[in-house]
C-alpha positions as a Markdown table, in Angstrom:
| # | Residue | x | y | z |
|---|---|---|---|---|
| 1 | Met | 89.5 | 41.0 | 63.8 |
| 2 | Asn | 88.6 | 37.4 | 62.1 |
| 3 | Val | 88.3 | 34.5 | 64.1 |
| 4 | Leu | 91.4 | 33.3 | 63.8 |
| 5 | Glu | 93.0 | 36.3 | 65.2 |
| 6 | Phe | 91.5 | 35.9 | 68.2 |
| 7 | Ala | 91.8 | 32.3 | 68.5 |
| 8 | Ala | 95.7 | 33.1 | 68.8 |
| 9 | Ala | 95.0 | 36.3 | 70.7 |
| 10 | Ile | 93.8 | 34.2 | 73.9 |
| 11 | Ala | 95.7 | 31.1 | 73.2 |
| 12 | Trp | 98.2 | 31.8 | 75.8 |
| 13 | Pro | 96.4 | 33.3 | 78.0 |
| 14 | Ala | 93.8 | 30.1 | 78.0 |
| 15 | Val | 97.0 | 27.9 | 78.4 |
| 16 | Ala | 98.0 | 29.9 | 81.6 |
| 17 | Leu | 94.8 | 29.5 | 82.9 |
| 18 | Ile | 94.4 | 25.7 | 82.1 |
| 19 | Ala | 97.9 | 25.2 | 84.2 |
| 20 | Leu | 96.7 | 27.3 | 87.1 |
| 21 | Leu | 93.8 | 25.6 | 87.8 |
| 22 | Ile | 95.3 | 22.0 | 86.7 |
| 23 | Leu | 98.3 | 23.1 | 89.4 |
| 24 | Gly | 95.4 | 24.2 | 91.7 |
| 25 | Leu | 93.5 | 21.4 | 91.7 |
| 26 | Ser | 96.7 | 19.0 | 92.4 |
| 27 | Asp | 97.9 | 21.3 | 95.5 |
| 28 | Thr | 100.7 | 21.3 | 93.5 |
| 29 | Leu | 100.6 | 25.4 | 93.7 |
| 30 | Pro | 100.3 | 25.4 | 97.1 |
| 31 | Lys | 102.9 | 23.7 | 97.6 |
| 32 | Ser | 105.1 | 25.6 | 95.3 |
| 33 | Val | 104.1 | 28.8 | 96.9 |
| 34 | Asp | 105.1 | 27.1 | 100.0 |
| 35 | Arg | 108.2 | 26.7 | 99.1 |
| 36 | Leu | 108.7 | 30.0 | 97.9 |
| 37 | Ala | 107.5 | 31.5 | 100.5 |
| 38 | Gly | 110.5 | 28.9 | 103.0 |
| 39 | Ser | 112.9 | 30.4 | 99.9 |
| 40 | Leu | 112.0 | 34.3 | 101.0 |
| 41 | Leu | 112.0 | 33.4 | 104.7 |
| 42 | Ser | 115.4 | 31.9 | 104.1 |
| 43 | Ile | 116.8 | 34.5 | 102.1 |
| 44 | Lys | 116.0 | 37.1 | 104.7 |
| 45 | Ser | 117.6 | 35.0 | 108.0 |
| 46 | Ser | 120.4 | 34.7 | 105.7 |
| 47 | Val | 120.5 | 38.3 | 105.3 |
| 48 | Glu | 119.8 | 38.9 | 109.0 |
| 49 | Glu | 122.8 | 36.9 | 110.0 |
| 50 | Phe | 125.2 | 38.5 | 107.5 |
| 51 | Lys | 124.0 | 41.9 | 108.9 |
| 52 | Gln | 125.1 | 40.6 | 112.5 |
| 53 | Val | 128.4 | 38.7 | 111.2 |
| 54 | Ser | 129.2 | 42.1 | 109.3 |
| 55 | Glu | 128.8 | 44.1 | 112.6 |
| 56 | Lys | 131.0 | 41.9 | 114.8 |
| 57 | Phe | 133.6 | 41.9 | 112.0 |
| 58 | Asn | 133.4 | 45.7 | 112.0 |
| 59 | Asp | 133.6 | 45.6 | 115.7 |
| 60 | Arg | 137.1 | 43.3 | 115.6 |
| 61 | Gln | 138.2 | 45.4 | 112.5 |
| 62 | Arg | 137.9 | 48.5 | 115.1 |
| 63 | Ala | 139.5 | 46.4 | 118.0 |
| 64 | Val | 141.9 | 45.4 | 115.6 |
| 65 | Asn | 142.4 | 49.2 | 114.3 |
| 66 | Glu | 142.6 | 50.8 | 118.1 |
| 67 | Ser | 145.1 | 47.7 | 118.7 |
| 68 | Leu | 147.3 | 48.9 | 116.4 |
| 69 | Glu | 147.0 | 52.5 | 116.7 |
| 70 | Trp | 148.2 | 51.5 | 120.3 |
| 71 | Leu | 151.2 | 49.5 | 119.0 |
| 72 | Ser | 152.2 | 52.5 | 117.2 |
| 73 | Lys | 152.1 | 54.8 | 120.0 |
| 74 | Ala | 154.3 | 51.9 | 122.2 |
| 75 | Asp | 156.5 | 52.0 | 119.7 |
| 76 | Ser | 157.2 | 55.3 | 119.3 |
| 77 | Glu | 157.8 | 55.9 | 122.6 |
| 78 | Leu | 160.0 | 52.7 | 123.1 |
| 79 | Ser | 162.0 | 54.3 | 120.5 |
| 80 | Arg | 162.5 | 57.3 | 122.7 |
| 81 | Ile | 163.3 | 55.8 | 125.4 |
| 82 | Ser | 166.0 | 53.6 | 123.3 |
| 83 | Asp | 167.1 | 57.0 | 122.0 |
| 84 | Val | 167.6 | 58.2 | 125.8 |
| 85 | Leu | 169.2 | 55.2 | 127.5 |
| 86 | Lys | 172.1 | 55.3 | 124.2 |
| 87 | Ser | 172.2 | 58.8 | 125.1 |
| 88 | Ile | 172.9 | 57.7 | 128.7 |
| 89 | Gln | 175.2 | 54.8 | 127.9 |
| 90 | Thr | 177.2 | 57.1 | 125.5 |
| 91 | Asn | 177.5 | 59.8 | 128.1 |
| 92 | Thr | 178.3 | 57.3 | 130.7 |
| 93 | Asp | 181.1 | 55.6 | 128.5 |
| 94 | Asp | 182.6 | 59.0 | 127.5 |
| 95 | Ile | 182.8 | 60.0 | 131.4 |
| 96 | Ala | 184.8 | 56.6 | 132.4 |
| 97 | Leu | 186.7 | 57.2 | 129.1 |
| 98 | Ser | 188.1 | 60.4 | 130.3 |
| 99 | Gln | 188.2 | 59.4 | 134.0 |
| 100 | Gly | 190.5 | 56.2 | 133.1 |
| 101 | Asp | 192.6 | 58.5 | 130.5 |
| 102 | Lys | 193.3 | 61.2 | 133.8 |
| 103 | Glu | 193.4 | 58.3 | 135.7 |
| 104 | Ile | 196.6 | 57.2 | 133.4 |
| 105 | Ser | 197.6 | 60.7 | 133.2 |
| 106 | Glu | 198.6 | 61.0 | 137.2 |
| 107 | Val | 200.3 | 58.0 | 137.2 |
| 108 | Val | 202.4 | 58.5 | 134.2 |
| 109 | Gly | 202.2 | 62.2 | 133.6 |
| 110 | Asp | 204.9 | 63.4 | 130.7 |
| 111 | Glu | 208.1 | 61.5 | 131.9 |
| 112 | Glu | 207.3 | 58.8 | 129.3 |
| 113 | Glu | 207.6 | 60.0 | 125.6 |
| 114 | Val | 205.6 | 58.3 | 122.9 |
| 115 | Ala | 207.9 | 56.6 | 120.4 |
| 116 | Asp | 207.8 | 58.7 | 116.8 |
| 117 | Ala | 204.7 | 60.7 | 118.3 |
| 118 | Asp | 204.8 | 62.9 | 114.9 |
| 119 | Ser | 203.9 | 60.1 | 113.0 |
| 120 | Ser | 201.3 | 58.9 | 115.3 |
| 121 | Ser | 199.6 | 62.4 | 114.4 |
| 122 | Lys | 199.2 | 61.1 | 111.0 |
| 123 | Leu | 197.2 | 57.9 | 112.4 |
| 124 | Asn | 193.8 | 57.7 | 112.0 |
| 125 | Ala | 191.4 | 56.2 | 114.3 |
| 126 | Gln | 191.4 | 52.6 | 112.7 |
| 127 | Gln | 195.5 | 52.9 | 113.1 |
| 128 | Arg | 195.6 | 54.1 | 116.5 |
| 129 | Tyr | 193.5 | 51.0 | 117.6 |
| 130 | Asn | 195.1 | 48.3 | 115.5 |
| 131 | Asp | 198.3 | 50.0 | 117.4 |
| 132 | Ile | 196.6 | 50.1 | 120.7 |
| 133 | His | 196.0 | 46.3 | 120.6 |
| 134 | Arg | 199.6 | 45.6 | 119.1 |
| 135 | Lys | 200.6 | 47.3 | 122.7 |
| 136 | Trp | 198.1 | 45.9 | 124.8 |
| 137 | Ala | 199.5 | 42.6 | 123.4 |
| 138 | Glu | 203.0 | 43.2 | 124.2 |
| 139 | Leu | 201.8 | 43.6 | 128.2 |
| 140 | Lys | 199.8 | 40.0 | 128.1 |
| 141 | Asp | 202.9 | 38.4 | 126.9 |
| 142 | Arg | 205.2 | 40.4 | 129.5 |
| 143 | Met | 202.6 | 39.6 | 132.7 |
| 144 | Glu | 202.6 | 36.3 | 131.6 |
| 145 | Leu | 206.2 | 35.9 | 131.6 |
| 146 | Arg | 206.3 | 37.3 | 135.1 |
| 147 | Ile | 203.5 | 35.6 | 136.5 |
| 148 | Gly | 204.4 | 32.3 | 134.5 |
| 149 | Ala | 202.1 | 30.1 | 132.5 |
| 150 | Asp | 200.5 | 27.8 | 135.0 |
| 151 | Asp | 198.7 | 31.0 | 136.3 |
| 152 | Tyr | 198.1 | 33.3 | 133.6 |
| 153 | Asp | 195.2 | 34.4 | 132.6 |
| 154 | Gly | 194.5 | 36.9 | 129.9 |
| 155 | Arg | 191.1 | 38.1 | 131.1 |
| 156 | Ala | 192.5 | 38.6 | 133.9 |
| 157 | Ile | 195.4 | 41.2 | 133.6 |
| 158 | Gly | 194.5 | 43.9 | 136.4 |
| 159 | Ala | 194.0 | 40.9 | 139.1 |
| 160 | Met | 197.2 | 39.4 | 138.4 |
| 161 | Ala | 199.5 | 42.7 | 138.4 |
| 162 | Arg | 197.1 | 42.8 | 141.9 |
| 163 | Thr | 198.6 | 39.7 | 143.0 |
| 164 | Leu | 202.1 | 40.4 | 142.1 |
| 165 | Ala | 201.8 | 43.5 | 144.0 |
| 166 | His | 200.7 | 41.6 | 147.0 |
| 167 | Gln | 204.0 | 39.4 | 146.6 |
| 168 | Asn | 206.1 | 42.3 | 146.5 |
| 169 | Arg | 207.2 | 41.1 | 143.4 |
| 170 | Ile | 206.1 | 44.8 | 141.1 |
| 171 | Met | 205.3 | 47.7 | 142.8 |
| 172 | Lys | 201.6 | 48.9 | 144.1 |
| 173 | Lys | 201.6 | 52.2 | 142.0 |
| 174 | Asp | 202.5 | 49.7 | 138.7 |
| 175 | Ala | 199.7 | 47.6 | 139.8 |
| 176 | Glu | 197.2 | 49.8 | 139.9 |
| 177 | Leu | 198.1 | 51.5 | 136.7 |
| 178 | Ile | 198.0 | 48.1 | 135.1 |
| 179 | Glu | 194.3 | 47.5 | 136.8 |
| 180 | Thr | 193.8 | 50.8 | 135.3 |
| 181 | Leu | 195.2 | 50.4 | 131.6 |
| 182 | His | 193.0 | 46.9 | 131.6 |
| 183 | Ser | 190.0 | 48.9 | 132.6 |
| 184 | Gln | 190.5 | 51.5 | 129.8 |
| 185 | Phe | 191.6 | 48.7 | 127.4 |
| 186 | Lys | 187.6 | 47.2 | 127.8 |
| 187 | Arg | 186.5 | 50.3 | 127.3 |
| 188 | Phe | 188.2 | 50.8 | 124.0 |
| 189 | Ala | 187.0 | 47.4 | 122.8 |
| 190 | Arg | 183.2 | 47.9 | 124.2 |
| 191 | Met | 183.0 | 51.4 | 122.2 |
| 192 | Ser | 185.4 | 50.3 | 119.3 |
| 193 | Arg | 182.3 | 51.3 | 116.7 |
| 194 | Thr | 182.6 | 54.7 | 117.3 |
| 195 | Lys | 186.4 | 55.0 | 117.5 |
| 196 | Glu | 186.6 | 57.7 | 114.9 |
| 197 | Glu | 184.6 | 60.0 | 117.3 |
| 198 | Trp | 186.4 | 59.1 | 120.4 |
| 199 | Leu | 190.0 | 58.1 | 119.9 |
| 200 | Thr | 192.0 | 61.4 | 119.4 |
| 201 | Arg | 195.4 | 61.6 | 119.3 |
| 202 | Glu | 195.8 | 62.4 | 122.9 |
| 203 | Ile | 194.0 | 59.5 | 123.9 |
| 204 | Tyr | 195.8 | 57.1 | 122.3 |
| 205 | Glu | 199.5 | 58.8 | 123.4 |
| 206 | Asn | 198.4 | 59.0 | 126.3 |
| 207 | Phe | 197.5 | 54.8 | 126.4 |
| 208 | Ile | 200.9 | 53.7 | 125.1 |
| 209 | Arg | 202.9 | 55.9 | 127.2 |
| 210 | Gly | 201.0 | 53.9 | 130.2 |
| 211 | Val | 201.6 | 50.4 | 128.4 |
| 212 | Asp | 205.5 | 51.7 | 128.5 |
| 213 | Arg | 205.7 | 52.5 | 131.9 |
| 214 | Ala | 203.5 | 49.0 | 132.9 |
| 215 | Leu | 206.6 | 47.3 | 130.8 |
| 216 | Lys | 208.9 | 49.0 | 132.7 |
| 217 | Gly | 207.2 | 47.8 | 136.0 |
| 218 | Leu | 207.0 | 44.1 | 134.9 |
| 219 | Ile | 210.9 | 43.9 | 134.3 |
């Protein structure tokens, strides 16, 4: 190795040594080391804080997941209860419908014939329902004529029939029939969405016979 090669080899280490000596003598190196140490401590502290935040987040996430699981179970249970209540309501409506139909039959029996009974067998549920409303409108009009416009209330057909019976203006059994028809008509309205399931030809014809009988009683 010649002199130039030796000088080149030691040049940078010498510069670094001189820089360290200068920094050390001027207290810059200790300050830099202190700042570095402080930065390292700050980073460590931040890491610890992050771990704590992360643990809290995980705890909250577990709590949220548990809440969601509980809500899912509660929703399932509420759906089951809702289905049970709907079933009870359906059964109750069916029982009331059958009872109303029976009460109408007990009063009317077979003494009233449905006009064009053969055609009624060809009607679908919607057509029967529309015809029931048409027939009920006839009864309301007759009731208004019988009791007078001033005392008429279309929402209280049954009550008005009782009033006429108390005044001996119609027979008691006709008033009771009108009350039964009114109750049955309100059931029809309440159950209109499922009329395809319950509005049979028999229920339809029985109601029409009942209205025809009530119309005669209001003459």
